[in-house]
C-alpha positions in Angstrom: 102.5 108.3 96.0 103.9 109.5 92.6 104.7 113.0 91.7 103.2 116.2 93.1 100.4 116.1 95.7 97.9 117.6 93.2 94.9 116.7 95.4 96.0 119.1 98.1 96.9 121.8 95.5 93.5 121.6 93.7 91.1 120.8 96.5 92.6 123.0 99.2 95.4 125.3 98.1 93.8 126.7 94.9 90.4 127.1 96.5 91.9 128.9 99.5 94.0 131.2 97.4 91.1 132.1 95.2 89.0 133.0 98.3 91.9 135.1 99.8 92.3 137.0 96.6 88.6 137.8 96.5 88.4 138.9 100.1 91.7 140.8 100.5 92.4 141.9 96.9 96.2 142.4 97.6 95.7 144.2 101.0 98.1 143.1 103.8 96.8 140.1 105.9 98.2 137.4 108.2 97.4 133.8 107.5 97.7 131.5 110.6 98.9 128.0 109.6 98.4 125.0 111.8 101.6 123.2 111.1 102.9 121.6 114.3 106.5 121.4 115.5 107.0 118.1 113.7 106.4 119.9 110.4 109.1 122.5 110.2 109.7 121.6 106.6 106.2 122.7 105.7 106.9 126.2 107.1 109.9 126.4 104.9 108.0 125.2 101.8 105.2 127.7 102.6 107.6 130.6 102.8 109.4 129.9 99.5 106.3 129.0 97.5 103.8 131.7 98.7 103.5 134.4 96.0 100.3 136.1 97.1 100.6 139.9 97.5 100.1 141.2 101.0 100.3 137.8 102.7 102.3 137.0 105.8 102.2 133.4 107.0 102.5 132.7 110.7 103.1 129.4 112.4 102.3 129.6 116.1 102.5 125.9 116.9 106.0 125.6 115.5 107.0 128.8 117.3 105.7 127.4 120.6 107.3 124.0 120.0 104.0 122.2 120.2 104.3 118.7 118.6 101.2 116.8 117.6 101.0 114.9 120.9 100.9 118.2 122.8 98.2 119.5 120.5 96.0 116.4 121.0 96.6 116.6 124.8 95.5 120.3 124.9 92.3 119.5 122.8 91.4 116.6 125.1 91.8 118.8 128.2 90.0 121.7 126.7 87.0 119.9 125.0 87.0 116.5 126.6 87.2 114.9 123.2 90.0 112.8 121.7 90.5 114.7 118.4 91.6 112.3 115.7 93.7 113.5 112.7 91.5 114.6 109.7 92.4 113.3 106.3 90.8 111.7 103.2 89.9 108.1 103.8 91.9 107.1 100.7 94.9 109.4 101.4 98.2 107.6 100.7 100.3 109.8 102.9 99.4 108.1 106.2 102.3 105.7 105.4 104.9 108.5 105.0 103.7 110.5 108.0 104.2 107.5 110.4 100.4 107.3 111.0 99.8 104.0 109.3 99.0 101.9 112.5 96.4 104.5 113.6 95.1 104.6 110.1 94.6 100.8 109.9 92.9 100.9 113.3 90.5 103.5 112.0 89.8 101.3 108.9 89.0 98.4 111.1 86.6 100.6 113.0 84.8 101.6 109.8 84.8 98.5 107.5 82.3 100.1 105.2 84.8 102.9 104.4 87.7 100.4 104.2 85.7 98.4 101.6 85.3 101.5 99.4 89.0 102.4 99.7 90.0 98.8 98.9 87.8 98.9 95.8 89.3 102.2 94.7 92.8 100.8 95.0 91.9 97.6 93.3 90.3 99.5 90.4 93.4 101.7 90.0 95.8 98.7 90.1 93.7 96.9 87.5 94.6 99.6 85.0 98.1 100.2 86.4 99.8 97.6 88.5 102.1 100.4 89.9 99.2 102.2 91.5 99.6 100.7 95.0 98.1 103.0 97.6 101.3 103.1 99.7 103.9 103.0 97.0 105.4 99.6 97.5 102.5 98.2 99.6 98.8 97.8 98.9 96.1 98.4 101.5 94.7 95.0 100.5 97.8 93.1 101.7 97.6 94.7 105.1 94.4 92.9 106.1 94.7 89.4 107.5 91.5 87.4 106.6 92.0 85.2 109.6 91.4 88.2 111.9 87.7 88.9 112.5 88.0 92.7 112.2 90.1 92.5 109.1 87.8 89.9 107.6 84.9 92.4 108.1 86.8 94.9 106.0 87.4 92.4 103.3 83.8 91.3 103.3 82.8 95.0 102.7 85.4 95.1 99.9 83.7 92.0 98.3 80.3 93.8 98.5 81.8 96.8 96.8 83.0 94.6 93.9 79.5 93.2 93.5 78.6 95.7 90.7 78.9 95.9 86.9 82.4 95.6 85.7 84.0 97.0 82.5 86.7 95.9 80.1 89.1 98.7 79.3 91.6 99.4 76.6 94.5 101.3 78.2 97.4 102.9 76.4 100.2 105.0 77.9 103.0 107.1 76.4 106.3 107.8 78.2 107.8 110.6 76.3 110.9 112.8 76.5 111.1 116.6 76.0 113.4 118.1 73.4 116.1 118.5 76.0 115.8 114.9 77.1 113.8 115.2 80.3 110.9 112.9 81.1 107.5 114.4 80.4 104.3 113.6 82.3 102.9 110.3 81.2 100.0 110.6 78.7 97.2 108.1 78.9 94.2 106.9 76.9 91.5 104.9 78.6 88.5 103.5 76.7 85.7 101.3 77.9 84.9 98.6 75.4 82.5 96.3 77.1 80.3 96.0 80.2 79.3 93.0 82.2 79.9 90.8 85.2 83.5 90.3 86.3 83.8 86.5 85.6 82.2 86.9 82.1 84.5 89.7 81.1 87.5 87.8 82.5 86.6 84.6 80.6 86.3 86.6 77.4 89.6 88.3 77.8 91.4 85.1 78.8 89.9 83.1 75.9 90.8 85.7 73.2 94.3 86.3 74.7 95.2 82.6 74.7 94.0 82.2 71.1 96.3 85.1 70.1 99.3 84.1 72.1 99.1 87.0 74.6 99.8 86.3 78.2 97.0 87.2 80.6 97.1 87.7 84.3 94.0 86.6 86.3 93.1 87.2 89.9 90.8 84.3 90.8 90.0 85.6 94.2 88.5 89.0 93.2 88.1 88.6 89.5 90.5 91.0 87.7 92.0 90.0 84.4 94.8 91.9 82.5 96.5 91.2 79.2 99.5 93.2 78.0 99.6 93.5 74.2 102.4 96.0 74.3 104.5 95.6 77.5 106.5 98.6 78.7 110.1 98.7 77.7 112.9 99.6 80.2 113.9 103.0 78.7 112.1 106.1 77.7 110.6 107.0 75.3 108.2 104.0 75.2 104.6 102.9 74.9 102.4 100.5 76.9 99.2 98.9 76.0 96.9 96.6 77.8 93.3 95.3 78.2 92.0 95.0 81.8 88.8 94.3 83.6 87.8 96.5 86.6 84.7 97.8 88.5 82.9 100.1 86.1 83.9 103.3 87.9 86.5 104.5 85.4 85.6 107.2 82.9 86.9 107.3 79.3 89.7 109.8 79.1 92.4 110.7 76.6 95.1 113.3 76.9 95.3 116.1 74.3 97.1 115.1 71.1 97.5 111.5 72.4 96.8 109.8 69.0 99.2 112.1 67.3 102.0 111.2 69.7 101.0 107.5 69.7 101.3 107.3 65.9 104.6 109.1 65.9 106.2 106.8 68.5 104.6 103.4 67.8 106.0 101.7 64.6 104.8 98.3 63.5 102.3 96.3 65.5 102.4 94.3 68.7 100.1 91.4 69.2 96.6 92.6 68.6 93.4 91.4 70.3 90.0 91.6 68.4 88.3 93.3 71.3 88.1 97.0 70.3 
């Protein structure tokens, strides 16, 4: 839910623009956009951000006043099929688009998919507690284990977690530009061990306790997390933690991270002999 919707820009917008440039090469063309009458703001955004030579965007559904319900009714009458909304299974914008109830019903109809999305969210939150799928809410807390269909989704989630886990060393830098504006957060993620979740959690808990570092542990699903450098309240600042998670996270470090880290971090927080 944070920042620019880069997934749409990279996976759809950039790919489509590349194809249009290859095909039309700057010659005039019309591009028909399927925004419905509930999405007037998207037409405005398209008109002010489109920079492609020769392109004219057209928005027939908005011009006709067709809202989403009218579109679905037309498709059902024309094809005899109830045409559900298409989107990525892990998309976080179902909450902001008012489609969350329908999204949850679809999850319950496909518990195997729900399990994968739950594992994705759980992994992300292991490394960053703020990475809840819906901003303030998690997908996990929306399932009631006392309800049979919800329980089926949670069981698939548990099956997804039955895999090798990793212990990660995660550092983040929250820096300011020269004019005082907040810069994009820089991150370094390094896998330092591989094993079963309970084994890694026991190791992290034991070492953390011996060195006076508080550790968070989820006894239900297995995650453990220890902050050796908690985030401060104001920028610039640094954050550092060790966390266990399903072994689906690749090592990654932003350019010049170590240089910026050394420049900002003075002295030493509590250290754990894990790296």
